[in-house]
Every structure is written in structure tokens, then in C-alpha cells.
C-alpha positions as YAML, in Angstrom:
chain: A
units: angstrom
residues:
- id: 1
  name: MET
  ca: [-116.98, 17.88, -341.10]
- id: 2
  name: ASN
  ca: [-117.00, 17.40, -344.38]
- id: 3
  name: GLN
  ca: [-115.61, 21.25, -346.19]
- id: 4
  name: GLY
  ca: [-118.48, 22.10, -348.27]
- id: 5
  name: SER
  ca: [-120.98, 22.45, -344.87]
- id: 6
  name: GLN
  ca: [-121.06, 25.70, -343.34]
- id: 7
  name: GLN
  ca: [-119.13, 25.91, -340.08]
- id: 8
  name: PHE
  ca: [-121.16, 27.05, -337.15]
- id: 9
  name: ASN
  ca: [-119.95, 30.05, -335.23]
- id: 10
  name: LEU
  ca: [-120.66, 30.99, -332.11]
- id: 11
  name: ASN
  ca: [-120.32, 34.73, -332.60]
- id: 12
  name: ASP
  ca: [-123.57, 34.97, -334.00]
- id: 13
  name: LEU
  ca: [-125.88, 34.35, -331.66]
- id: 14
  name: ARG
  ca: [-124.31, 36.61, -329.90]
- id: 15
  name: PRO
  ca: [-126.77, 39.98, -329.10]
- id: 16
  name: PRO
  ca: [-126.79, 43.70, -331.15]
- id: 17
  name: ASN
  ca: [-125.17, 45.76, -329.36]
- id: 18
  name: ILE
  ca: [-126.79, 48.38, -327.59]
- id: 19
  name: SER
  ca: [-125.41, 50.91, -326.15]
- id: 20
  name: GLY
  ca: [-125.87, 52.66, -322.56]
- id: 21
  name: LYS
  ca: [-127.77, 55.69, -323.32]
- id: 22
  name: MET
  ca: [-130.29, 53.60, -324.75]
- id: 23
  name: ILE
  ca: [-130.75, 51.31, -322.19]
- id: 24
  name: ARG
  ca: [-131.89, 54.50, -320.12]
- id: 25
  name: TRP
  ca: [-134.60, 55.62, -322.19]
- id: 26
  name: ILE
  ca: [-135.84, 52.14, -321.69]
- id: 27
  name: VAL
  ca: [-135.68, 51.82, -317.80]
- id: 28
  name: VAL
  ca: [-137.42, 55.98, -318.51]
- id: 29
  name: GLY
  ca: [-140.26, 54.35, -320.23]
- id: 30
  name: ILE
  ca: [-140.85, 51.79, -318.35]
- id: 31
  name: ILE
  ca: [-140.72, 54.05, -314.94]
- id: 32
  name: VAL
  ca: [-142.65, 56.33, -316.92]
- id: 33
  name: VAL
  ca: [-145.45, 54.13, -318.17]
- id: 34
  name: ILE
  ca: [-145.71, 52.64, -314.49]
- id: 35
  name: PHE
  ca: [-146.07, 56.04, -312.86]
- id: 36
  name: LEU
  ca: [-148.62, 56.80, -315.82]
- id: 37
  name: PHE
  ca: [-150.80, 53.58, -315.03]
- id: 38
  name: SER
  ca: [-150.54, 53.58, -311.07]
- id: 39
  name: SER
  ca: [-150.89, 57.23, -309.61]
- id: 40
  name: TRP
  ca: [-154.56, 56.84, -310.81]
- id: 41
  name: PHE
  ca: [-157.62, 55.27, -310.11]
- id: 42
  name: THR
  ca: [-161.56, 54.36, -310.41]
- id: 43
  name: VAL
  ca: [-164.27, 54.21, -308.19]
- id: 44
  name: ASN
  ca: [-167.85, 53.32, -308.63]
- id: 45
  name: PRO
  ca: [-170.96, 54.94, -308.52]
- id: 46
  name: GLU
  ca: [-172.25, 52.52, -305.67]
- id: 47
  name: GLU
  ca: [-168.60, 52.17, -304.15]
- id: 48
  name: VAL
  ca: [-165.68, 54.65, -302.04]
- id: 49
  name: GLY
  ca: [-162.48, 54.22, -302.07]
- id: 50
  name: VAL
  ca: [-160.48, 54.06, -298.69]
- id: 51
  name: VAL
  ca: [-157.12, 55.55, -299.75]
- id: 52
  name: MET
  ca: [-153.58, 54.22, -297.47]
- id: 53
  name: ARG
  ca: [-150.36, 56.54, -297.90]
- id: 54
  name: PHE
  ca: [-147.69, 53.61, -296.16]
- id: 55
  name: GLY
  ca: [-150.20, 51.14, -294.29]
- id: 56
  name: LYS
  ca: [-152.11, 54.11, -292.82]
- id: 57
  name: TYR
  ca: [-155.47, 55.71, -293.33]
- id: 58
  name: SER
  ca: [-155.09, 59.28, -295.64]
- id: 59
  name: ARG
  ca: [-158.47, 59.86, -296.79]
- id: 60
  name: THR
  ca: [-161.74, 58.40, -297.75]
- id: 61
  name: THR
  ca: [-163.72, 59.39, -301.73]
- id: 62
  name: ASN
  ca: [-166.13, 59.45, -304.12]
- id: 63
  name: PRO
  ca: [-167.24, 57.98, -307.25]
- id: 64
  name: GLY
  ca: [-165.26, 59.45, -309.94]
- id: 65
  name: LEU
  ca: [-161.64, 59.67, -311.24]
- id: 66
  name: HIS
  ca: [-158.68, 60.04, -308.88]
- id: 67
  name: PHE
  ca: [-154.79, 60.36, -307.96]
- id: 68
  name: LYS
  ca: [-152.76, 59.00, -305.85]
- id: 69
  name: ILE
  ca: [-148.97, 58.54, -305.18]
- id: 70
  name: PRO
  ca: [-147.50, 55.78, -307.91]
- id: 71
  name: PHE
  ca: [-144.76, 53.45, -306.58]
- id: 72
  name: GLY
  ca: [-147.06, 51.29, -303.47]
- id: 73
  name: VAL
  ca: [-147.00, 54.74, -301.16]
- id: 74
  name: GLU
  ca: [-150.51, 54.95, -301.91]
- id: 75
  name: SER
  ca: [-153.32, 52.28, -302.18]
- id: 76
  name: VAL
  ca: [-156.79, 51.62, -302.35]
- id: 77
  name: TYR
  ca: [-159.82, 50.38, -300.73]
- id: 78
  name: LYS
  ca: [-162.65, 49.90, -302.56]
- id: 79
  name: VAL
  ca: [-165.33, 49.51, -300.53]
- id: 80
  name: PRO
  ca: [-169.28, 49.06, -302.41]
- id: 81
  name: VAL
  ca: [-171.51, 50.98, -299.71]
- id: 82
  name: GLN
  ca: [-174.45, 52.56, -301.30]
- id: 83
  name: ARG
  ca: [-175.19, 48.31, -302.24]
- id: 84
  name: GLN
  ca: [-177.18, 46.03, -300.46]
- id: 85
  name: LEU
  ca: [-174.94, 43.37, -299.20]
- id: 86
  name: LYS
  ca: [-176.60, 39.72, -298.32]
- id: 87
  name: GLN
  ca: [-174.94, 36.50, -296.14]
- id: 88
  name: GLU
  ca: [-177.16, 33.33, -296.24]
- id: 89
  name: PHE
  ca: [-177.10, 30.29, -293.65]
- id: 90
  name: GLY
  ca: [-177.93, 26.36, -293.88]
- id: 91
  name: PHE
  ca: [-178.57, 27.24, -297.56]
- id: 92
  name: ARG
  ca: [-176.15, 28.57, -300.35]
- id: 93
  name: THR
  ca: [-177.70, 30.28, -303.29]
- id: 94
  name: ALA
  ca: [-175.77, 28.24, -306.46]
- id: 95
  name: GLN
  ca: [-177.12, 30.76, -309.52]
- id: 96
  name: ALA
  ca: [-180.05, 33.40, -308.90]
- id: 97
  name: GLY
  ca: [-182.54, 33.81, -311.61]
- id: 98
  name: VAL
  ca: [-186.10, 33.52, -312.82]
- id: 99
  name: ARG
  ca: [-185.48, 30.10, -310.79]
- id: 100
  name: THR
  ca: [-182.65, 30.36, -308.60]
- id: 101
  name: GLN
  ca: [-181.26, 27.21, -307.69]
- id: 102
  name: TYR
  ca: [-179.91, 26.27, -304.48]
- id: 103
  name: SER
  ca: [-176.36, 24.20, -303.52]
- id: 104
  name: SER
  ca: [-177.18, 20.50, -302.77]
- id: 105
  name: SER
  ca: [-174.65, 20.93, -300.15]
- id: 106
  name: ARG
  ca: [-175.82, 20.81, -296.55]
- id: 107
  name: PHE
  ca: [-174.84, 23.27, -293.53]
- id: 108
  name: GLN
  ca: [-176.10, 21.65, -290.84]
- id: 109
  name: ASP
  ca: [-174.00, 23.16, -288.54]
- id: 110
  name: GLU
  ca: [-175.28, 26.00, -289.49]
- id: 111
  name: SER
  ca: [-178.85, 25.65, -289.25]
- id: 112
  name: LEU
  ca: [-179.46, 22.73, -286.50]
- id: 113
  name: MET
  ca: [-180.58, 24.30, -283.25]
- id: 114
  name: LEU
  ca: [-182.45, 23.48, -280.17]
- id: 115
  name: THR
  ca: [-185.46, 25.27, -279.23]
- id: 116
  name: GLY
  ca: [-186.25, 26.17, -275.72]
- id: 117
  name: ASP
  ca: [-188.46, 23.39, -274.74]
- id: 118
  name: LEU
  ca: [-185.68, 20.87, -276.36]
- id: 119
  name: ASN
  ca: [-186.61, 20.10, -279.77]
- id: 120
  name: ALA
  ca: [-184.03, 20.40, -282.53]
- id: 121
  name: ALA
  ca: [-185.13, 22.72, -285.45]
- id: 122
  name: GLU
  ca: [-183.43, 23.49, -288.71]
- id: 123
  name: VAL
  ca: [-183.79, 27.44, -289.44]
- id: 124
  name: GLU
  ca: [-182.09, 29.17, -292.48]
- id: 125
  name: TRP
  ca: [-182.26, 32.56, -292.96]
- id: 126
  name: ILE
  ca: [-180.90, 35.50, -294.92]
- id: 127
  name: VAL
  ca: [-179.50, 38.75, -293.10]
- id: 128
  name: GLN
  ca: [-179.40, 41.66, -295.33]
- id: 129
  name: TYR
  ca: [-176.59, 44.85, -294.75]
- id: 130
  name: ARG
  ca: [-174.93, 47.65, -296.41]
- id: 131
  name: ILE
  ca: [-171.69, 48.56, -294.80]
- id: 132
  name: ASN
  ca: [-172.64, 52.64, -294.13]
- id: 133
  name: ASP
  ca: [-168.56, 53.28, -292.36]
- id: 134
  name: PRO
  ca: [-166.13, 51.74, -294.66]
- id: 135
  name: PHE
  ca: [-163.50, 53.21, -291.70]
- id: 136
  name: LYS
  ca: [-164.54, 51.11, -289.03]
- id: 137
  name: TYR
  ca: [-165.11, 48.19, -291.25]
- id: 138
  name: LEU
  ca: [-161.91, 48.33, -293.11]
- id: 139
  name: PHE
  ca: [-159.83, 48.96, -289.76]
- id: 140
  name: LYS
  ca: [-161.66, 48.26, -286.28]
- id: 141
  name: VAL
  ca: [-162.87, 44.60, -286.52]
- id: 142
  name: ARG
  ca: [-160.04, 41.80, -288.12]
- id: 143
  name: ASN
  ca: [-162.16, 39.92, -290.82]
- id: 144
  name: ALA
  ca: [-165.43, 41.96, -290.73]
- id: 145
  name: GLN
  ca: [-167.31, 39.58, -292.39]
- id: 146
  name: GLN
  ca: [-166.29, 36.54, -290.23]
- id: 147
  name: THR
  ca: [-166.99, 38.21, -287.56]
- id: 148
  name: PHE
  ca: [-170.63, 39.21, -289.13]
- id: 149
  name: ARG
  ca: [-171.68, 35.61, -289.35]
- id: 150
  name: ASP
  ca: [-170.52, 34.40, -286.28]
- id: 151
  name: ILE
  ca: [-172.46, 37.33, -284.56]
- id: 152
  name: ASN
  ca: [-175.53, 36.42, -286.74]
- id: 153
  name: GLU
  ca: [-175.34, 32.43, -286.10]
- id: 154
  name: ALA
  ca: [-175.11, 33.50, -281.92]
- id: 155
  name: VAL
  ca: [-177.42, 35.75, -282.12]
- id: 156
  name: VAL
  ca: [-179.99, 33.52, -283.81]
- id: 157
  name: ARG
  ca: [-179.46, 30.29, -282.07]
- id: 158
  name: LEU
  ca: [-180.13, 32.61, -278.10]
- id: 159
  name: ILE
  ca: [-183.12, 34.10, -279.62]
- id: 160
  name: VAL
  ca: [-184.55, 30.58, -280.83]
- id: 161
  name: GLY
  ca: [-183.51, 28.96, -277.65]
- id: 162
  name: ASP
  ca: [-185.43, 30.83, -276.04]
- id: 163
  name: ARG
  ca: [-188.74, 29.52, -278.06]
- id: 164
  name: THR
  ca: [-190.83, 26.78, -277.92]
- id: 165
  name: VAL
  ca: [-190.17, 24.80, -280.97]
- id: 166
  name: ASN
  ca: [-193.83, 25.99, -282.15]
- id: 167
  name: GLU
  ca: [-192.96, 29.55, -282.16]
- id: 168
  name: VAL
  ca: [-189.98, 28.79, -284.11]
- id: 169
  name: LEU
  ca: [-191.73, 26.66, -286.81]
- id: 170
  name: THR
  ca: [-194.98, 28.76, -287.14]
- id: 171
  name: VAL
  ca: [-196.44, 32.05, -285.29]
- id: 172
  name: GLY
  ca: [-193.17, 33.32, -283.90]
- id: 173
  name: ARG
  ca: [-190.93, 33.43, -286.60]
- id: 174
  name: GLN
  ca: [-192.12, 37.16, -287.09]
- id: 175
  name: GLU
  ca: [-191.70, 38.28, -284.18]
- id: 176
  name: ILE
  ca: [-187.73, 36.17, -283.72]
- id: 177
  name: ALA
  ca: [-186.56, 37.87, -286.92]
- id: 178
  name: SER
  ca: [-186.60, 41.77, -285.55]
- id: 179
  name: SER
  ca: [-185.97, 40.48, -282.25]
- id: 180
  name: VAL
  ca: [-182.80, 38.89, -283.74]
- id: 181
  name: GLU
  ca: [-182.89, 41.83, -286.74]
- id: 182
  name: VAL
  ca: [-181.94, 44.17, -282.84]
- id: 183
  name: LYS
  ca: [-179.74, 42.44, -281.43]
- id: 184
  name: ILE
  ca: [-177.28, 41.67, -284.14]
- id: 185
  name: GLN
  ca: [-177.52, 45.57, -285.01]
- id: 186
  name: GLU
  ca: [-176.36, 46.23, -281.38]
- id: 187
  name: LEU
  ca: [-173.23, 43.81, -281.43]
- id: 188
  name: CYS
  ca: [-172.17, 45.40, -284.83]
- id: 189
  name: ASP
  ca: [-171.95, 48.65, -282.90]
- id: 190
  name: ASP
  ca: [-170.42, 47.53, -279.93]
- id: 191
  name: TYR
  ca: [-167.61, 45.67, -282.00]
- id: 192
  name: GLN
  ca: [-168.14, 49.37, -284.55]
- id: 193
  name: THR
  ca: [-168.37, 47.15, -287.64]
- id: 194
  name: GLY
  ca: [-169.47, 49.61, -289.52]
- id: 195
  name: ILE
  ca: [-172.16, 47.00, -290.56]
- id: 196
  name: LYS
  ca: [-176.36, 47.94, -291.32]
- id: 197
  name: VAL
  ca: [-177.83, 45.89, -290.91]
- id: 198
  name: GLU
  ca: [-181.12, 46.23, -293.38]
- id: 199
  name: GLN
  ca: [-183.63, 43.45, -292.76]
- id: 200
  name: ILE
  ca: [-183.46, 39.37, -291.41]
- id: 201
  name: VAL
  ca: [-185.60, 37.13, -292.91]
- id: 202
  name: LEU
  ca: [-186.37, 33.36, -291.63]
- id: 203
  name: GLN
  ca: [-186.13, 31.45, -295.20]
- id: 204
  name: ASP
  ca: [-186.89, 28.17, -293.92]
- id: 205
  name: VAL
  ca: [-187.60, 26.29, -290.87]
- id: 206
  name: ASN
  ca: [-188.28, 22.93, -290.61]
- id: 207
  name: PRO
  ca: [-187.83, 19.76, -288.07]
- id: 208
  name: PRO
  ca: [-184.33, 17.39, -288.60]
- id: 209
  name: ASP
  ca: [-185.22, 15.07, -291.44]
- id: 210
  name: PRO
  ca: [-185.19, 12.43, -289.00]
- id: 211
  name: VAL
  ca: [-187.56, 13.87, -286.19]
- id: 212
  name: LYS
  ca: [-190.21, 14.68, -289.50]
- id: 213
  name: PRO
  ca: [-192.96, 11.79, -289.51]
- id: 214
  name: SER
  ca: [-192.56, 12.19, -286.14]
- id: 215
  name: PHE
  ca: [-193.62, 16.20, -285.95]
- id: 216
  name: ASN
  ca: [-196.03, 15.90, -288.69]
- id: 217
  name: GLU
  ca: [-197.60, 12.83, -286.52]
- id: 218
  name: VAL
  ca: [-197.76, 15.10, -284.13]
- id: 219
  name: ASN
  ca: [-199.10, 18.51, -285.84]
- id: 220
  name: GLU
  ca: [-202.17, 16.01, -287.12]
- id: 221
  name: ALA
  ca: [-203.04, 15.26, -283.88]
- id: 222
  name: GLN
  ca: [-202.90, 18.60, -283.00]
- id: 223
  name: GLN
  ca: [-205.19, 19.75, -286.18]
- id: 224
  name: GLU
  ca: [-207.16, 17.32, -285.21]
- id: 225
  name: LYS
  ca: [-208.15, 17.88, -281.64]
- id: 226
  name: GLU
  ca: [-208.30, 21.83, -282.46]
- id: 227
  name: SER
  ca: [-211.09, 20.69, -285.21]
- id: 228
  name: LEU
  ca: [-212.69, 19.36, -282.44]
- id: 229
  name: ILE
  ca: [-212.67, 21.54, -280.04]
- id: 230
  name: ASN
  ca: [-214.41, 24.06, -282.68]
- id: 231
  name: GLN
  ca: [-216.93, 21.83, -283.54]
- id: 232
  name: ALA
  ca: [-217.83, 21.48, -279.82]
- id: 233
  name: ARG
  ca: [-217.75, 25.39, -279.98]
- id: 234
  name: SER
  ca: [-220.32, 25.06, -282.76]
- id: 235
  name: GLU
  ca: [-222.67, 23.14, -280.93]
- id: 236
  name: TYR
  ca: [-222.53, 24.63, -277.59]
- id: 237
  name: ASN
  ca: [-222.81, 28.32, -279.88]
- id: 238
  name: LYS
  ca: [-226.02, 26.75, -281.21]
- id: 239
  name: VAL
  ca: [-227.46, 25.30, -278.62]
- id: 240
  name: ILE
  ca: [-226.71, 27.80, -275.30]
- id: 241
  name: PRO
  ca: [-227.42, 30.87, -276.64]
- id: 242
  name: ARG
  ca: [-230.87, 29.49, -277.82]
- id: 243
  name: ALA
  ca: [-231.75, 27.59, -274.63]
- id: 244
  name: LYS
  ca: [-230.76, 31.32, -273.17]
- id: 245
  name: GLY
  ca: [-233.14, 33.57, -274.79]
- id: 246
  name: GLU
  ca: [-235.76, 30.99, -274.02]
- id: 247
  name: ALA
  ca: [-235.23, 31.42, -270.51]
- id: 248
  name: GLN
  ca: [-235.06, 34.75, -271.14]
- id: 249
  name: LYS
  ca: [-238.69, 35.15, -272.82]
- id: 250
  name: VAL
  ca: [-240.53, 33.34, -270.38]
- id: 251
  name: ILE
  ca: [-238.77, 35.19, -267.46]
- id: 252
  name: GLU
  ca: [-240.28, 37.87, -268.87]
- id: 253
  name: GLU
  ca: [-243.65, 36.27, -269.81]
- id: 254
  name: ALA
  ca: [-244.14, 35.48, -266.06]
- id: 255
  name: ARG
  ca: [-242.69, 39.46, -264.90]
- id: 256
  name: GLY
  ca: [-245.61, 39.92, -267.15]
- id: 257
  name: TYR
  ca: [-247.92, 38.24, -266.35]
- id: 258
  name: ALA
  ca: [-246.89, 38.82, -262.52]
- id: 259
  name: LEU
  ca: [-246.92, 42.62, -263.05]
- id: 260
  name: GLU
  ca: [-250.69, 42.38, -265.13]
- id: 261
  name: ARG
  ca: [-252.49, 40.22, -262.18]
- id: 262
  name: VAL
  ca: [-251.18, 42.89, -259.81]
- id: 263
  name: ASN
  ca: [-252.13, 46.37, -261.43]
- id: 264
  name: ASN
  ca: [-255.87, 44.45, -262.07]
- id: 265
  name: ALA
  ca: [-256.17, 43.39, -258.68]
- id: 266
  name: LYS
  ca: [-254.99, 46.96, -257.73]
- id: 267
  name: GLY
  ca: [-257.65, 49.03, -259.80]
- id: 268
  name: ASP
  ca: [-260.26, 45.90, -258.78]
- id: 269
  name: ALA
  ca: [-259.18, 47.21, -255.32]
- id: 270
  name: ALA
  ca: [-259.97, 50.42, -255.83]
- id: 271
  name: ARG
  ca: [-262.84, 50.18, -257.88]
- id: 272
  name: PHE
  ca: [-264.88, 48.77, -255.13]
- id: 273
  name: ASN
  ca: [-263.14, 51.38, -252.54]
- id: 274
  name: ALA
  ca: [-264.46, 54.23, -255.03]
- id: 275
  name: LEU
  ca: [-268.03, 52.06, -255.15]
- id: 276
  name: TYR
  ca: [-268.04, 51.83, -251.38]
- id: 277
  name: ASN
  ca: [-267.51, 55.29, -250.92]
- id: 278
  name: GLU
  ca: [-270.65, 56.03, -252.81]
- id: 279
  name: TYR
  ca: [-272.46, 54.22, -251.58]
- id: 280
  name: ARG
  ca: [-271.47, 55.21, -247.98]
- id: 281
  name: LYS
  ca: [-272.56, 58.79, -249.45]
- id: 282
  name: ALA
  ca: [-276.21, 57.73, -250.64]
- id: 283
  name: GLU
  ca: [-277.08, 54.04, -249.73]
- id: 284
  name: GLU
  ca: [-280.33, 53.33, -251.61]
- id: 285
  name: VAL
  ca: [-278.67, 55.08, -255.48]
- id: 286
  name: THR
  ca: [-275.56, 53.63, -255.11]
- id: 287
  name: LYS
  ca: [-278.28, 50.36, -254.76]
- id: 288
  name: LYS
  ca: [-280.13, 50.35, -257.95]
- id: 289
  name: ARG
  ca: [-277.44, 51.55, -260.16]
- id: 290
  name: LEU
  ca: [-275.64, 49.07, -258.67]
- id: 291
  name: TYR
  ca: [-278.77, 46.39, -259.55]
- id: 292
  name: LEU
  ca: [-279.22, 47.97, -263.02]
- id: 293
  name: GLU
  ca: [-275.59, 48.02, -264.33]
- id: 294
  name: ALA
  ca: [-275.70, 44.33, -263.16]
- id: 295
  name: LEU
  ca: [-278.96, 43.74, -264.68]
- id: 296
  name: ASN
  ca: [-277.86, 45.09, -267.86]
- id: 297
  name: GLU
  ca: [-274.69, 43.13, -268.22]
- id: 298
  name: ILE
  ca: [-277.14, 39.43, -267.84]
- id: 299
  name: LEU
  ca: [-279.89, 40.73, -269.99]
- id: 300
  name: ASN
  ca: [-277.27, 41.59, -272.68]
- id: 301
  name: LYS
  ca: [-276.41, 38.23, -272.31]
- id: 302
  name: VAL
  ca: [-280.27, 35.72, -272.42]
- id: 303
  name: GLY
  ca: [-281.32, 37.17, -276.01]
- id: 304
  name: LYS
  ca: [-285.03, 38.81, -275.92]
- id: 305
  name: LYS
  ca: [-286.82, 39.38, -272.83]
- id: 306
  name: LEU
  ca: [-290.17, 41.71, -272.59]
- id: 307
  name: VAL
  ca: [-290.70, 43.27, -269.30]
- id: 308
  name: THR
  ca: [-293.90, 44.06, -268.35]
- id: 309
  name: ASP
  ca: [-296.15, 45.12, -265.13]
- id: 310
  name: ASP
  ca: [-298.15, 42.25, -263.44]
- id: 311
  name: LYS
  ca: [-301.44, 44.61, -263.75]
- id: 312
  name: ALA
  ca: [-300.61, 44.95, -267.45]
- id: 313
  name: SER
  ca: [-303.83, 43.79, -269.80]
- id: 314
  name: GLY
  ca: [-303.61, 43.22, -273.55]
- id: 315
  name: ILE
  ca: [-300.12, 42.47, -274.26]
- id: 316
  name: LEU
  ca: [-300.44, 39.36, -276.40]
- id: 317
  name: PRO
  ca: [-299.98, 40.98, -279.90]
- id: 318
  name: LEU
  ca: [-296.66, 42.12, -278.28]
- id: 319
  name: PHE
  ca: [-295.23, 38.62, -277.93]
- id: 320
  name: ASN
  ca: [-293.58, 37.41, -281.02]
- id: 321
  name: PHE
  ca: [-294.20, 33.26, -280.16]
- id: 322
  name: GLN
  ca: [-292.72, 32.70, -283.72]
- id: 323
  name: SER
  ca: [-289.05, 33.60, -283.19]
- id: 324
  name: GLY
  ca: [-289.32, 31.49, -280.64]
- id: 325
  name: GLY
  ca: [-287.15, 32.01, -276.90]
- id: 326
  name: LEU
  ca: [-289.21, 35.32, -275.29]
- id: 327
  name: LYS
  ca: [-290.35, 34.69, -271.85]
- id: 328
  name: ASN
  ca: [-292.34, 36.66, -269.41]
- id: 329
  name: GLU
  ca: [-291.61, 38.27, -266.61]
- id: 330
  name: SER
  ca: [-294.11, 39.42, -264.29]
- id: 331
  name: LYS
  ca: [-293.22, 42.57, -261.64]
...
């Protein structure tokens, strides 16, 4: 090595001399900082804080600023009891917004089910729930979220397995959702999960992709069948009521005609009996009255007619031969 060059000295790399008193103050400062930052915690407005002391439940705190024993003696679990939570089955939401984007992955292990009539259906649903008991949610069931998902899958498969595929796909969806909600809540209460189910929504129910063409053909055939039945009922409702109305009209007319004939016959019989009774009382007077009544009825139909005595004379001026149709009847 050249004499003009600087010689390397290891002593220059030694740390500065720090006294034991300064080290103690540094340690104390670090402990104080740790104490200050680990002795308080904040609970958000929609949460509660569950405080554990040496791994055992100690207390539940409301939203706000709170203090706890530091250095790991007490730990805090924050549970969102006021927030509505949801879990999705058969699909996943990739990004929520005005136009929600869904994951392209398939979750047929969750959604593929067998109906009561041995048909397959893909059922996608959403469960909305809240945590109403944070103590039970944290300590009564291990992994409450996974247990809740297992309960949902088991109940939906049970309810769908008791219905036909048409009920699952069409008219029975609301009834299925209501039954699932009641059954899931019963199991959650039995298992003490601390979860309150608020709503079950069947998001989408479809037949599996391999059988969709056949299923659509069956639906089209059923719709055509219903259309033909409705057309036949429409024609039936047009023809049958009109025929029934006409038949009832003829029946009522016949009844009216029969009643009229019977009443007329009864009236004629009563009139004859009345005349006969009067005839028996005064035969000559009755004969003349009947004769005059009949004559009056007949003469009104034959036009003008002059009735004179056969002994009368000078009656020619009484005849009007120009008018015609005048007949002479001597008496």
C-alpha cells in the first residue's frame, strides 16, 4: 500500500458510546408509546365491540371511544350489528354499481339441485341477514359464516326437493322463498348463531344448459295447449250460453201460452156457467138477450142493412140503391 494513501481503521466503525441511562429512557419511551396506542379503541356507529380478557369474554361496548388493558391483556372484536349483510349462492358479484358486473365463474356445486319430480334446476339466490347477538355469533358456533352458508344450501335443497320443476321455475318461487326463510331462521336459532334472517330472494332459476332446448320445447307445447284450451273455452262461452238463453226463452213462451190457454178456457167455462145459471132463472129473457147480442155482433160485420116490417108500405124512399150493398129483409 502506498504511504500517501489513508490507512483503513476499524475503530472508526464502532457505534457511539451510549450510556446505560439513555438506553433505559429509550426503552421506557417505547413502552409508553405502546401503552398509549394499545390502551384505547374506537367502535364505529354500526358496530359493537366485544372485549376479551385473556381470551375470555369480558364485556360488550357501544359505538364510540373506549379504553382497554394494553399489552394484549384485552383484545377487541368489532361486530357490525346494524349493517345488513348478504351472501350469494350460485353466482358472485364482481363489482356493484349502476350496472352490476357478475363473475364469469360457474358455481354449479351450489346452484345445481334436484326437484321433487326428478328434474334438474339451477337455483341462484341471495340471503340478507343481520347479526343480532354478537356473543353467540362469535363464541357459540365455530366459523359462523361457513355454518350459515351450509344451513342455506341444506334448506334450499330440502325445499326445492319437495316441489316440481314447474313450481320452482314459475308459480312457486315466492312460496319457496318464504318457506326457506322460516326454516333457516329455525336452524339459526337452534344452533345459536346469533343471526337474524331478513329476506331470501331467488335471483334466477333456470334449467341446466344441456337440457334448456328440450325444456323450451316442452314449455312451448304447454303454452300452445293452454292457448287451444282457452280458445275452446271462448267458443264454448259464446255458443252454450246463447243456446241456453234461446231454450229458456222458448220454454217461457210455451209456459206463457199454456197459461193463457188455461186461463181463457177457465174464463169461457165460468162465463158459460154464469149464462146457464141466468138462463135457468129466465129462459125467454135470456134467449132474447143472447139473440140480440149475437145479431148485433153479426150485423156489424155485414155492412148496411135495413130491417122493416113485411106489412109496411112506401118504403122505397128509404132505399139508397146508388150506394149498393143494401139488402131488404122482411119480418
